[in-house]
C-alpha positions as CSV (number, residue, x, y, z in Angstrom):
1,M,197.1,14.8,-192.7
2,E,196.6,18.5,-193.5
3,M,194.6,19.4,-196.5
4,S,196.0,21.6,-199.2
5,P,194.6,25.2,-199.5
6,I,192.7,24.2,-202.7
7,T,191.2,21.1,-201.1
8,A,190.2,23.1,-198.0
9,R,188.5,25.7,-200.1
10,R,186.6,23.1,-202.0
11,W,185.5,21.4,-198.8
12,R,184.3,24.7,-197.4
13,N,182.4,25.4,-200.6
14,F,180.8,21.9,-200.4
15,R,179.8,22.4,-196.7
16,S,178.4,25.8,-197.5
17,N,175.8,24.1,-199.7
18,R,173.8,22.9,-196.7
19,R,171.3,21.0,-198.9
20,G,173.9,19.0,-200.6
21,Y,176.0,18.5,-197.5
22,W,173.2,17.0,-195.5
23,S,172.0,15.0,-198.6
24,L,175.4,13.4,-198.7
25,W,175.1,12.2,-195.1
26,I,171.5,11.0,-195.5
27,F,172.4,9.1,-198.6
28,L,175.5,7.5,-197.1
29,A,173.4,6.5,-194.0
30,L,170.8,4.8,-196.2
31,F,173.3,3.1,-198.4
32,I,175.4,1.8,-195.5
33,L,172.2,0.4,-193.8
34,S,171.3,-1.3,-197.1
35,L,174.7,-3.0,-197.2
36,F,173.6,-4.9,-194.1
37,A,170.2,-5.8,-195.5
38,E,170.6,-9.5,-194.5
39,L,170.9,-8.4,-190.9
40,I,167.8,-6.1,-191.2
41,A,165.4,-8.1,-193.3
42,N,165.8,-11.9,-193.4
43,D,163.6,-15.0,-193.0
44,S,166.4,-16.6,-191.1
45,P,167.1,-15.7,-187.4
46,L,170.2,-13.9,-186.4
47,L,170.8,-16.3,-183.5
48,V,169.3,-19.7,-182.5
49,R,169.9,-21.4,-179.2
50,Y,169.1,-25.2,-179.4
51,D,170.0,-27.9,-177.0
52,G,172.6,-25.7,-175.3
53,R,174.3,-24.8,-178.6
54,Y,174.2,-21.6,-180.6
55,Y,173.6,-21.3,-184.3
56,F,173.9,-18.3,-186.7
57,P,171.5,-19.1,-189.6
58,V,171.9,-15.7,-191.2
59,F,175.5,-16.5,-191.9
60,K,175.4,-20.3,-192.4
61,A,172.7,-22.7,-193.7
62,Y,171.8,-25.5,-191.3
63,P,169.8,-28.6,-192.3
64,E,166.6,-29.4,-190.6
65,T,168.1,-32.4,-189.0
66,A,170.4,-30.2,-186.9
67,F,167.3,-29.2,-184.9
68,G,165.8,-32.7,-184.7
69,G,163.9,-32.6,-188.0
70,D,163.6,-35.3,-190.7
71,F,165.1,-33.7,-193.8
72,E,168.6,-32.8,-194.8
73,T,167.4,-29.7,-196.6
74,E,167.9,-26.2,-195.2
75,A,165.7,-25.5,-192.2
76,K,162.7,-23.2,-192.7
77,Y,162.6,-21.2,-189.5
78,R,159.2,-19.6,-190.2
79,D,157.7,-23.1,-190.3
80,P,155.8,-23.8,-187.1
81,Y,157.1,-27.3,-187.0
82,V,160.8,-26.2,-186.9
83,Q,159.9,-23.5,-184.3
84,E,158.3,-26.2,-182.1
85,L,161.4,-28.4,-182.5
86,I,163.6,-25.6,-181.2
87,R,161.3,-24.8,-178.3
88,E,161.2,-28.5,-177.2
89,K,164.9,-28.2,-176.3
90,D,164.4,-25.0,-174.4
91,G,165.6,-23.1,-177.4
92,W,164.9,-19.6,-178.7
93,M,165.5,-17.4,-181.8
94,V,166.5,-13.8,-182.3
95,W,164.9,-12.5,-185.4
96,P,165.9,-9.5,-187.5
97,L,163.9,-6.3,-187.3
98,I,162.0,-7.4,-190.5
99,P,161.5,-11.2,-190.4
100,F,161.2,-11.4,-194.2
101,S,163.7,-11.6,-197.0
102,Y,163.0,-10.1,-200.4
103,R,161.9,-13.5,-201.7
104,T,159.9,-14.6,-198.6
105,I,156.2,-15.2,-199.2
106,N,153.9,-14.6,-196.3
107,Y,151.4,-17.4,-196.3
108,D,149.5,-16.0,-193.2
109,L,148.1,-12.9,-194.8
110,G,144.4,-13.9,-194.2
111,R,143.4,-12.1,-197.4
112,P,144.4,-12.1,-201.1
113,A,147.7,-10.5,-202.0
114,P,148.6,-7.7,-202.4
115,S,147.7,-6.9,-198.8
116,P,147.8,-3.4,-197.3
117,P,150.3,-2.2,-194.7
118,S,149.9,-3.9,-191.3
119,S,151.8,-4.5,-188.0
120,V,153.5,-7.6,-189.7
121,N,154.2,-6.1,-193.1
122,W,154.8,-2.5,-192.5
123,L,154.5,-1.4,-196.1
124,G,152.2,-4.2,-197.1
125,T,152.9,-7.0,-199.6
126,D,153.2,-7.2,-203.3
127,D,151.0,-9.4,-205.6
128,Q,152.9,-12.5,-204.6
129,G,152.7,-12.0,-200.9
130,R,156.3,-10.7,-200.5
131,D,157.1,-8.0,-198.0
132,V,157.4,-4.7,-199.7
133,L,159.8,-3.1,-197.2
134,A,162.2,-6.0,-197.4
135,R,162.2,-5.8,-201.2
136,L,162.8,-2.0,-201.0
137,I,165.8,-2.4,-198.8
138,Y,167.4,-5.0,-201.1
139,G,166.3,-3.2,-204.3
140,F,167.8,0.1,-203.0
141,R,171.1,-1.7,-202.5
142,I,171.1,-3.3,-205.9
143,S,170.2,0.0,-207.6
144,V,172.9,2.0,-205.9
145,L,175.6,-0.7,-206.4
146,F,174.7,-1.0,-210.0
147,G,174.8,2.7,-210.5
148,L,178.1,3.1,-208.8
149,A,179.7,0.2,-210.8
150,L,178.4,1.6,-214.1
151,T,179.4,5.1,-213.2
152,F,182.9,4.0,-212.2
153,L,183.6,1.9,-215.3
154,S,182.0,4.3,-217.8
155,S,184.0,7.1,-216.3
156,I,187.3,5.2,-216.8
157,I,186.5,4.5,-220.4
158,G,185.1,8.0,-221.1
159,V,188.0,9.8,-219.5
160,A,190.5,7.7,-221.4
161,A,188.8,8.2,-224.7
162,G,188.4,12.0,-224.1
163,A,192.0,12.3,-223.1
164,V,193.3,10.6,-226.2
165,Q,191.1,12.7,-228.4
166,G,191.9,16.0,-226.8
167,F,195.7,15.4,-226.4
168,F,196.5,14.1,-229.9
169,G,193.8,16.1,-231.8
170,G,194.0,16.1,-235.6
171,R,192.9,13.0,-237.4
172,T,192.6,11.0,-234.2
173,D,190.1,13.5,-232.8
174,L,188.2,13.7,-236.1
175,I,187.7,9.9,-236.4
176,F,186.7,9.6,-232.7
177,Q,184.3,12.4,-233.0
178,R,182.5,11.0,-236.0
179,F,182.3,7.6,-234.3
180,I,180.9,9.1,-231.1
181,E,178.3,11.1,-233.0
182,I,177.1,7.9,-234.7
183,W,177.3,5.8,-231.5
184,S,175.5,8.5,-229.4
185,G,172.7,8.7,-232.0
186,L,171.7,5.1,-231.5
187,P,168.4,4.5,-229.7
188,T,170.0,3.2,-226.5
189,L,166.9,2.1,-224.6
190,Y,165.5,0.2,-227.6
191,L,168.9,-1.5,-228.2
192,L,169.1,-2.5,-224.5
193,I,165.6,-4.0,-224.7
194,I,166.5,-6.0,-227.9
195,L,169.8,-7.2,-226.4
196,A,168.2,-8.0,-223.1
197,S,165.5,-10.1,-224.9
198,V,168.2,-12.1,-226.7
199,V,170.2,-13.1,-223.6
200,T,169.1,-14.0,-220.1
201,P,169.6,-10.8,-218.2
202,N,171.4,-10.7,-214.9
203,F,173.4,-8.0,-213.0
204,W,176.6,-8.4,-214.9
205,W,175.0,-8.8,-218.3
206,L,173.0,-5.6,-217.8
207,L,176.1,-3.8,-216.5
208,G,178.1,-4.8,-219.6
209,L,175.3,-3.9,-222.0
210,M,174.7,-0.5,-220.5
211,L,178.4,0.2,-220.3
212,L,178.5,-0.1,-224.1
213,F,176.5,3.1,-224.4
214,S,177.1,5.1,-221.1
215,W,180.8,5.7,-221.5
216,T,180.3,8.6,-224.0
217,A,178.8,10.9,-221.3
218,L,182.2,12.3,-220.1
219,V,184.1,12.2,-223.4
220,G,183.2,15.7,-224.5
221,V,184.1,17.3,-221.2
222,V,187.4,15.6,-220.9
223,R,188.3,16.2,-224.5
224,A,187.7,19.9,-224.1
225,E,189.9,20.1,-221.1
226,F,192.8,18.3,-222.9
227,L,192.4,20.4,-226.0
228,R,192.6,23.5,-223.9
229,A,195.5,22.4,-221.7
230,R,197.8,20.6,-224.2
231,N,199.4,23.9,-225.3
232,F,199.8,25.4,-221.9
233,G,203.3,26.5,-221.0
234,Y,203.9,23.8,-218.3
235,V,202.9,21.1,-220.8
236,R,205.3,22.4,-223.4
237,A,208.0,22.6,-220.8
238,A,207.4,19.0,-219.8
239,R,207.7,18.0,-223.5
240,A,211.0,19.9,-223.8
241,L,212.4,18.1,-220.8
242,G,211.7,14.8,-222.4
243,V,208.7,13.7,-220.2
244,S,206.8,10.9,-221.9
245,T,203.4,11.5,-223.4
246,P,201.5,9.1,-221.0
247,E,203.1,10.9,-218.0
248,I,202.2,14.3,-219.3
249,M,198.6,13.2,-219.8
250,W,198.4,11.5,-216.4
251,R,200.3,13.9,-214.1
252,H,199.9,17.3,-215.7
253,I,196.6,17.5,-217.6
254,L,194.3,14.8,-216.1
255,P,194.0,16.5,-212.7
256,N,192.5,19.6,-214.4
257,A,190.1,17.4,-216.4
258,M,189.0,15.5,-213.2
259,V,187.4,18.7,-211.9
260,A,184.7,18.6,-214.6
261,T,184.5,14.8,-214.4
262,L,183.8,14.7,-210.6
263,T,181.2,17.4,-211.1
264,F,179.3,15.2,-213.6
265,M,179.6,11.9,-211.7
266,P,176.5,12.3,-209.4
267,F,174.3,13.0,-212.5
268,I,175.7,10.0,-214.4
269,L,174.9,7.9,-211.3
270,N,171.4,9.3,-211.4
271,G,171.0,8.3,-215.1
272,S,172.4,4.8,-214.4
273,I,169.8,4.1,-211.7
274,T,167.0,5.6,-213.8
275,T,167.9,3.4,-216.8
276,L,168.0,0.2,-214.6
277,T,164.6,1.1,-213.1
278,A,163.1,1.7,-216.6
279,L,164.4,-1.6,-217.8
280,D,163.0,-3.4,-214.8
281,F,159.7,-1.6,-215.2
282,L,159.5,-2.8,-218.8
283,G,160.4,-6.3,-217.8
284,F,163.8,-6.4,-219.5
285,G,166.0,-5.8,-216.5
286,L,167.0,-8.0,-213.6
287,P,165.9,-11.7,-213.6
288,P,162.3,-12.3,-212.4
289,G,162.1,-12.4,-208.6
290,S,165.0,-10.0,-208.1
291,P,164.3,-7.1,-205.7
292,S,163.8,-4.2,-208.0
293,L,162.4,-0.7,-207.7
294,G,161.3,-0.8,-211.3
295,E,159.5,-4.1,-210.8
296,L,157.7,-2.6,-207.8
297,L,156.6,0.3,-210.0
298,A,155.3,-2.2,-212.6
299,Q,153.3,-3.9,-209.9
300,G,151.8,-0.6,-208.8
301,K,150.8,0.0,-212.4
302,T,149.2,-3.4,-212.7
303,N,147.5,-3.4,-209.3
304,I,145.7,-0.1,-209.2
305,Q,143.6,-1.3,-206.2
306,A,146.9,-1.5,-204.2
307,P,148.1,2.2,-204.2
308,W,150.8,1.5,-201.6
309,L,152.9,-0.3,-204.1
310,G,153.2,2.5,-206.6
311,I,153.4,5.2,-204.0
312,T,156.1,3.5,-202.0
313,A,158.3,2.9,-205.1
314,F,157.7,6.5,-206.3
315,V,158.6,8.0,-202.9
316,V,161.8,5.9,-202.6
317,L,163.0,6.8,-206.1
318,A,162.1,10.4,-205.7
319,I,164.1,10.7,-202.4
320,M,167.1,8.8,-203.7
321,L,167.4,10.7,-207.0
322,S,166.8,14.0,-205.3
323,L,169.5,13.3,-202.8
324,L,171.9,12.5,-205.6
325,I,171.0,15.7,-207.5
326,F,171.6,17.8,-204.4
327,I,174.9,16.2,-203.8
328,G,175.8,16.9,-207.5
329,E,175.0,20.5,-207.1
330,A,177.2,20.8,-204.0
331,V,180.1,19.1,-205.8
332,R,179.6,21.5,-208.6
333,D,179.8,24.5,-206.2
334,A,182.9,22.9,-204.5
335,F,184.9,22.8,-207.8
336,D,183.7,26.1,-209.2
337,P,186.6,28.5,-208.7
338,R,184.3,31.5,-209.1
339,K,182.4,30.6,-205.9
340,I,184.0,31.3,-202.6
341,F,181.9,30.7,-199.5
342,R,182.7,31.4,-195.9
């Protein structure tokens, strides 16, 4: 499928920003790898051969009795007893690259937790003996998925609200503007902390609570585009031809407003991830035990004697947010009609 001249020009502009272009590929590579976290970091083997049969514990839970054990509960493959049962039947196991999940406690540290980086725990362990690298991989995935979901949903609401304001104007615009001024003036972080302390927080609760306040980010930009475009000649012509109001908004004005919207999206994603990290750092975010970059930062603050905790979380957050900022700058250049790169 051949690209239109405008799309081709935007793609050339995006690629001309080398920093943003390569940041996009690096971020996509890291994100795609994190989507397969269960295959990279897990306390269950990828493949088990026992008594001539093959098992896939990473995809399906098997009871201990399936390997000759005594209990009907799920087998603990790191347990020496289970490993010996498998070896007795000429069996073997294929482990992931990191043989720990985000919740796995390493009981063979030989020293109090948190333990420093070693050949077993490449980035050390936290204060509960859990592998830091495994928690980083899972925490990175949760942070990005949360940020993408919040950005997508808040953009839909924000674009719809801004479109209604800008297109109809008058009293509708005035009422909406006064409401947004009041709503935007609320201390968002404090309200999130209060609400998170009233209910038991989880991924979806936090997403809903943050969506209440994040949708206003795009309203002003979209409203300005609709106010500017609603009196253009082609819009007046569409009205004269009897085109319905929703169709005029959707087909004729919204594409112009989406340029500014797409430019802002990487920065909204940055803010979403930062807010989730701040809530986790303060203890009002994801449930205890969840893999979280903010919780790792809090552990680094609490355990000054274990600098690898705070340094690791800081480096990961700095790289992730910097990549998103660079991508946002490249998107801004791509949609800027004043910039033409070769």
